[in-house]
C-alpha positions as CSV (number, residue, x, y, z in Angstrom):
1,M,-7.0,57.0,-31.9
2,A,-3.7,58.0,-30.2
3,T,-4.8,55.7,-26.8
4,L,-5.4,52.9,-29.7
5,L,-1.8,53.5,-31.8
6,S,0.0,53.4,-28.0
7,G,-1.7,50.8,-26.7
8,L,-1.0,48.3,-30.3
9,A,2.7,50.1,-30.3
10,V,2.9,48.8,-26.5
11,L,1.3,45.4,-27.7
12,G,3.7,45.0,-30.6
13,A,6.9,45.6,-28.8
14,G,5.9,42.1,-26.8
15,C,3.9,40.7,-28.6
16,I,3.9,37.3,-28.3
17,F,4.0,36.1,-32.0
18,S,7.3,38.4,-32.6
19,P,10.1,36.4,-34.5
20,E,12.5,37.7,-31.9
21,K,11.0,35.9,-29.6
22,G,12.2,32.9,-30.6
23,D,9.0,30.8,-30.3
24,P,8.8,26.9,-32.5
25,P,6.4,27.9,-35.1
26,P,2.9,26.4,-34.0
27,V,1.8,22.2,-34.4
28,T,-0.1,21.6,-37.3
29,K,-1.7,18.7,-37.2
30,P,-1.7,16.6,-40.5
31,P,-5.1,16.1,-42.4
32,Y,-6.9,12.6,-41.2
33,P,-9.2,10.8,-43.2
34,A,-13.0,10.5,-42.1
35,L,-13.4,7.9,-40.4
36,D,-16.4,6.4,-42.5
37,N,-14.8,3.1,-43.0
38,P,-12.3,0.7,-41.6
39,Q,-9.6,1.2,-44.1
40,H,-9.5,5.3,-43.0
41,V,-9.1,4.2,-39.4
42,L,-5.7,2.0,-39.9
43,E,-4.9,4.9,-42.1
44,A,-5.7,7.5,-39.3
45,Y,-4.4,5.1,-36.9
46,Q,-0.8,5.5,-39.1
47,I,-0.5,8.9,-39.0
48,A,-1.5,9.2,-35.0
49,Y,0.9,6.9,-33.9
50,Q,3.8,8.2,-36.6
51,H,2.7,12.1,-35.7
52,P,2.5,11.2,-31.7
53,D,-1.2,12.2,-31.1
54,S,-3.3,10.8,-28.6
55,V,-5.7,12.7,-28.5
56,E,-6.8,11.9,-32.3
57,A,-5.7,8.0,-31.2
58,E,-8.3,8.3,-28.1
59,I,-11.4,8.8,-30.9
60,L,-10.0,5.9,-33.2
61,F,-10.3,3.4,-30.5
62,D,-13.9,2.1,-29.0
63,G,-14.5,2.5,-25.1
64,N,-14.5,-1.2,-25.1
65,Y,-11.3,-2.0,-27.3
66,L,-8.7,-5.2,-26.1
67,G,-5.8,-5.5,-27.8
68,V,-4.0,-8.8,-27.5
69,S,-0.5,-9.8,-28.9
70,E,-0.7,-13.8,-28.2
71,N,2.8,-15.8,-28.5
72,T,1.6,-19.6,-29.3
73,S,5.3,-20.6,-28.2
74,D,5.2,-19.3,-25.0
75,Q,2.1,-18.1,-23.0
76,T,4.1,-16.2,-20.7
77,Q,4.5,-13.4,-23.2
78,N,1.0,-13.0,-23.8
79,V,-0.3,-9.6,-23.6
80,S,-3.2,-7.1,-23.8
81,F,-4.0,-3.4,-24.1
82,T,-6.9,-1.3,-23.2
83,R,-8.2,2.0,-25.0
84,D,-6.2,3.9,-22.3
85,D,-3.1,1.6,-22.8
86,E,-3.1,3.1,-26.5
87,K,-3.3,6.3,-25.4
88,A,-0.7,6.3,-22.7
89,H,1.5,5.1,-25.3
90,I,0.6,7.5,-27.9
91,A,0.9,10.3,-25.2
92,A,4.1,9.1,-23.7
93,L,6.0,9.0,-27.2
94,Q,4.4,12.8,-28.1
95,R,6.2,14.1,-24.5
96,S,9.5,12.5,-25.3
97,T,12.0,15.5,-26.4
98,T,14.1,12.7,-28.3
99,I,12.4,11.0,-30.3
100,S,13.1,12.6,-33.9
101,S,11.0,10.4,-36.4
102,I,8.2,7.3,-36.2
103,L,7.2,4.9,-39.3
104,L,4.4,2.9,-38.6
105,D,3.7,0.7,-41.8
106,F,1.0,-1.8,-42.3
107,G,1.3,-2.4,-45.4
108,P,0.1,-1.5,-49.2
109,T,-4.0,-1.8,-48.7
110,L,-4.5,-4.2,-51.1
111,T,-2.5,-7.0,-49.4
112,W,-5.0,-6.0,-46.4
113,V,-7.9,-9.0,-46.2
114,R,-10.8,-8.1,-45.2
115,L,-12.8,-11.0,-43.0
116,T,-16.3,-11.7,-41.8
117,S,-16.2,-11.2,-37.9
118,D,-15.2,-13.9,-35.8
119,D,-17.6,-13.0,-33.1
120,P,-21.2,-14.1,-33.3
121,S,-22.8,-12.3,-31.0
122,H,-21.3,-8.7,-33.2
123,P,-21.6,-9.9,-37.3
124,E,-22.1,-6.3,-37.7
125,W,-18.1,-5.8,-37.1
126,A,-15.6,-5.3,-40.3
127,Q,-12.6,-7.5,-39.8
128,Y,-9.5,-6.9,-41.7
129,Q,-5.9,-9.2,-41.6
130,L,-2.9,-7.3,-42.4
131,P,-0.1,-9.5,-43.3
132,S,2.5,-7.7,-41.9
133,W,3.6,-4.6,-40.0
134,H,6.8,-2.5,-40.1
135,L,7.6,0.1,-37.3
136,E,11.0,2.3,-36.8
137,I,11.4,4.7,-34.0
138,T,14.4,7.3,-34.0
139,D,15.4,8.1,-30.4
140,G,18.1,10.5,-30.8
141,S,21.0,8.1,-32.2
142,T,19.0,4.8,-31.8
143,L,16.8,3.4,-34.4
144,Y,14.9,0.9,-33.1
145,T,13.0,-1.4,-35.7
146,V,10.6,-4.0,-36.0
147,T,9.3,-6.0,-38.6
148,S,6.9,-8.8,-37.9
149,T,5.2,-11.1,-40.6
150,N,2.8,-12.4,-37.6
151,P,-0.6,-11.6,-39.2
152,I,-2.9,-8.8,-37.3
153,T,-6.4,-8.5,-37.2
154,F,-8.2,-5.3,-36.4
155,S,-12.4,-5.7,-35.4
156,F,-13.8,-2.3,-36.5
157,A,-17.3,-1.9,-34.7
158,P,-19.8,0.5,-36.6
159,T,-21.6,3.6,-34.9
160,S,-24.4,5.2,-37.0
161,S,-25.4,8.3,-36.2
162,A,-28.3,8.5,-39.1
163,P,-28.4,6.4,-42.1
164,G,-25.9,6.4,-44.3
165,D,-23.8,8.1,-41.7
166,T,-21.3,5.2,-40.0
167,T,-18.4,6.0,-38.0
168,W,-15.8,3.1,-37.6
169,K,-13.6,2.4,-34.4
170,I,-11.4,-0.3,-33.6
171,I,-12.3,-2.8,-30.8
172,R,-10.1,-5.7,-30.8
173,W,-7.1,-6.0,-32.4
174,K,-5.1,-9.4,-32.0
175,E,-1.5,-10.7,-33.1
176,T,-0.8,-13.9,-33.2
177,I,2.8,-14.9,-32.8
178,T,4.0,-18.1,-34.0
179,G,7.6,-19.5,-32.6
180,P,9.9,-17.5,-30.5
181,S,9.8,-14.0,-30.6
C-alpha cells in the first residue's frame, strides 16, 4: 500500500494534467451531423471548415471528388480541386497559428434548391444548388471576406451499406462565375 501511495505521489508531482503546467485545454470537436442526407453533409462541411478539421473533411469528400470554379468571362481563371486539395487546404487552415476565426455560410437551407442529377451515368446522385455563400477569415488583424452571388452546385454520391443505411459524400462541386471576378 505504501508503494502505491508513493507511486501516486510521484505521478501527481509530475502529472501532465496538472494545471500548474500551463498546458492548453484539450481540443474538443464540435458535434457533426450524421451523413445520412446531402443537407447534413453540407452542414458538416461548414463545421469542418469553420473549425478546421481536415480529418472530418476527408470523410465528407468522395475519393473521386472534383471541384471546379469556372469563369465564363475569363477561361484562364478556371480552377479545379481534388479531395486531396480540399483536405490540404483545410489542414493549412488548421496549422495556422494566426487565424482566430472562420465563418463559412451557405445561407439558409430553405434557399438550397434540390436538382436532379445532371450526370446521366449517375442518376442516383443528389444535387443541391446554393444561390450564394459567404466566407470570413480573421488572420491576425486582417479580415478576409468573400461574398458570392454566383450559384454553386454540390453533387452527392450515396453509399449504402444496408437497406435504409445510406451515407452521402460530396462527389462534385461547381461554381460558375459570370462576369469579372
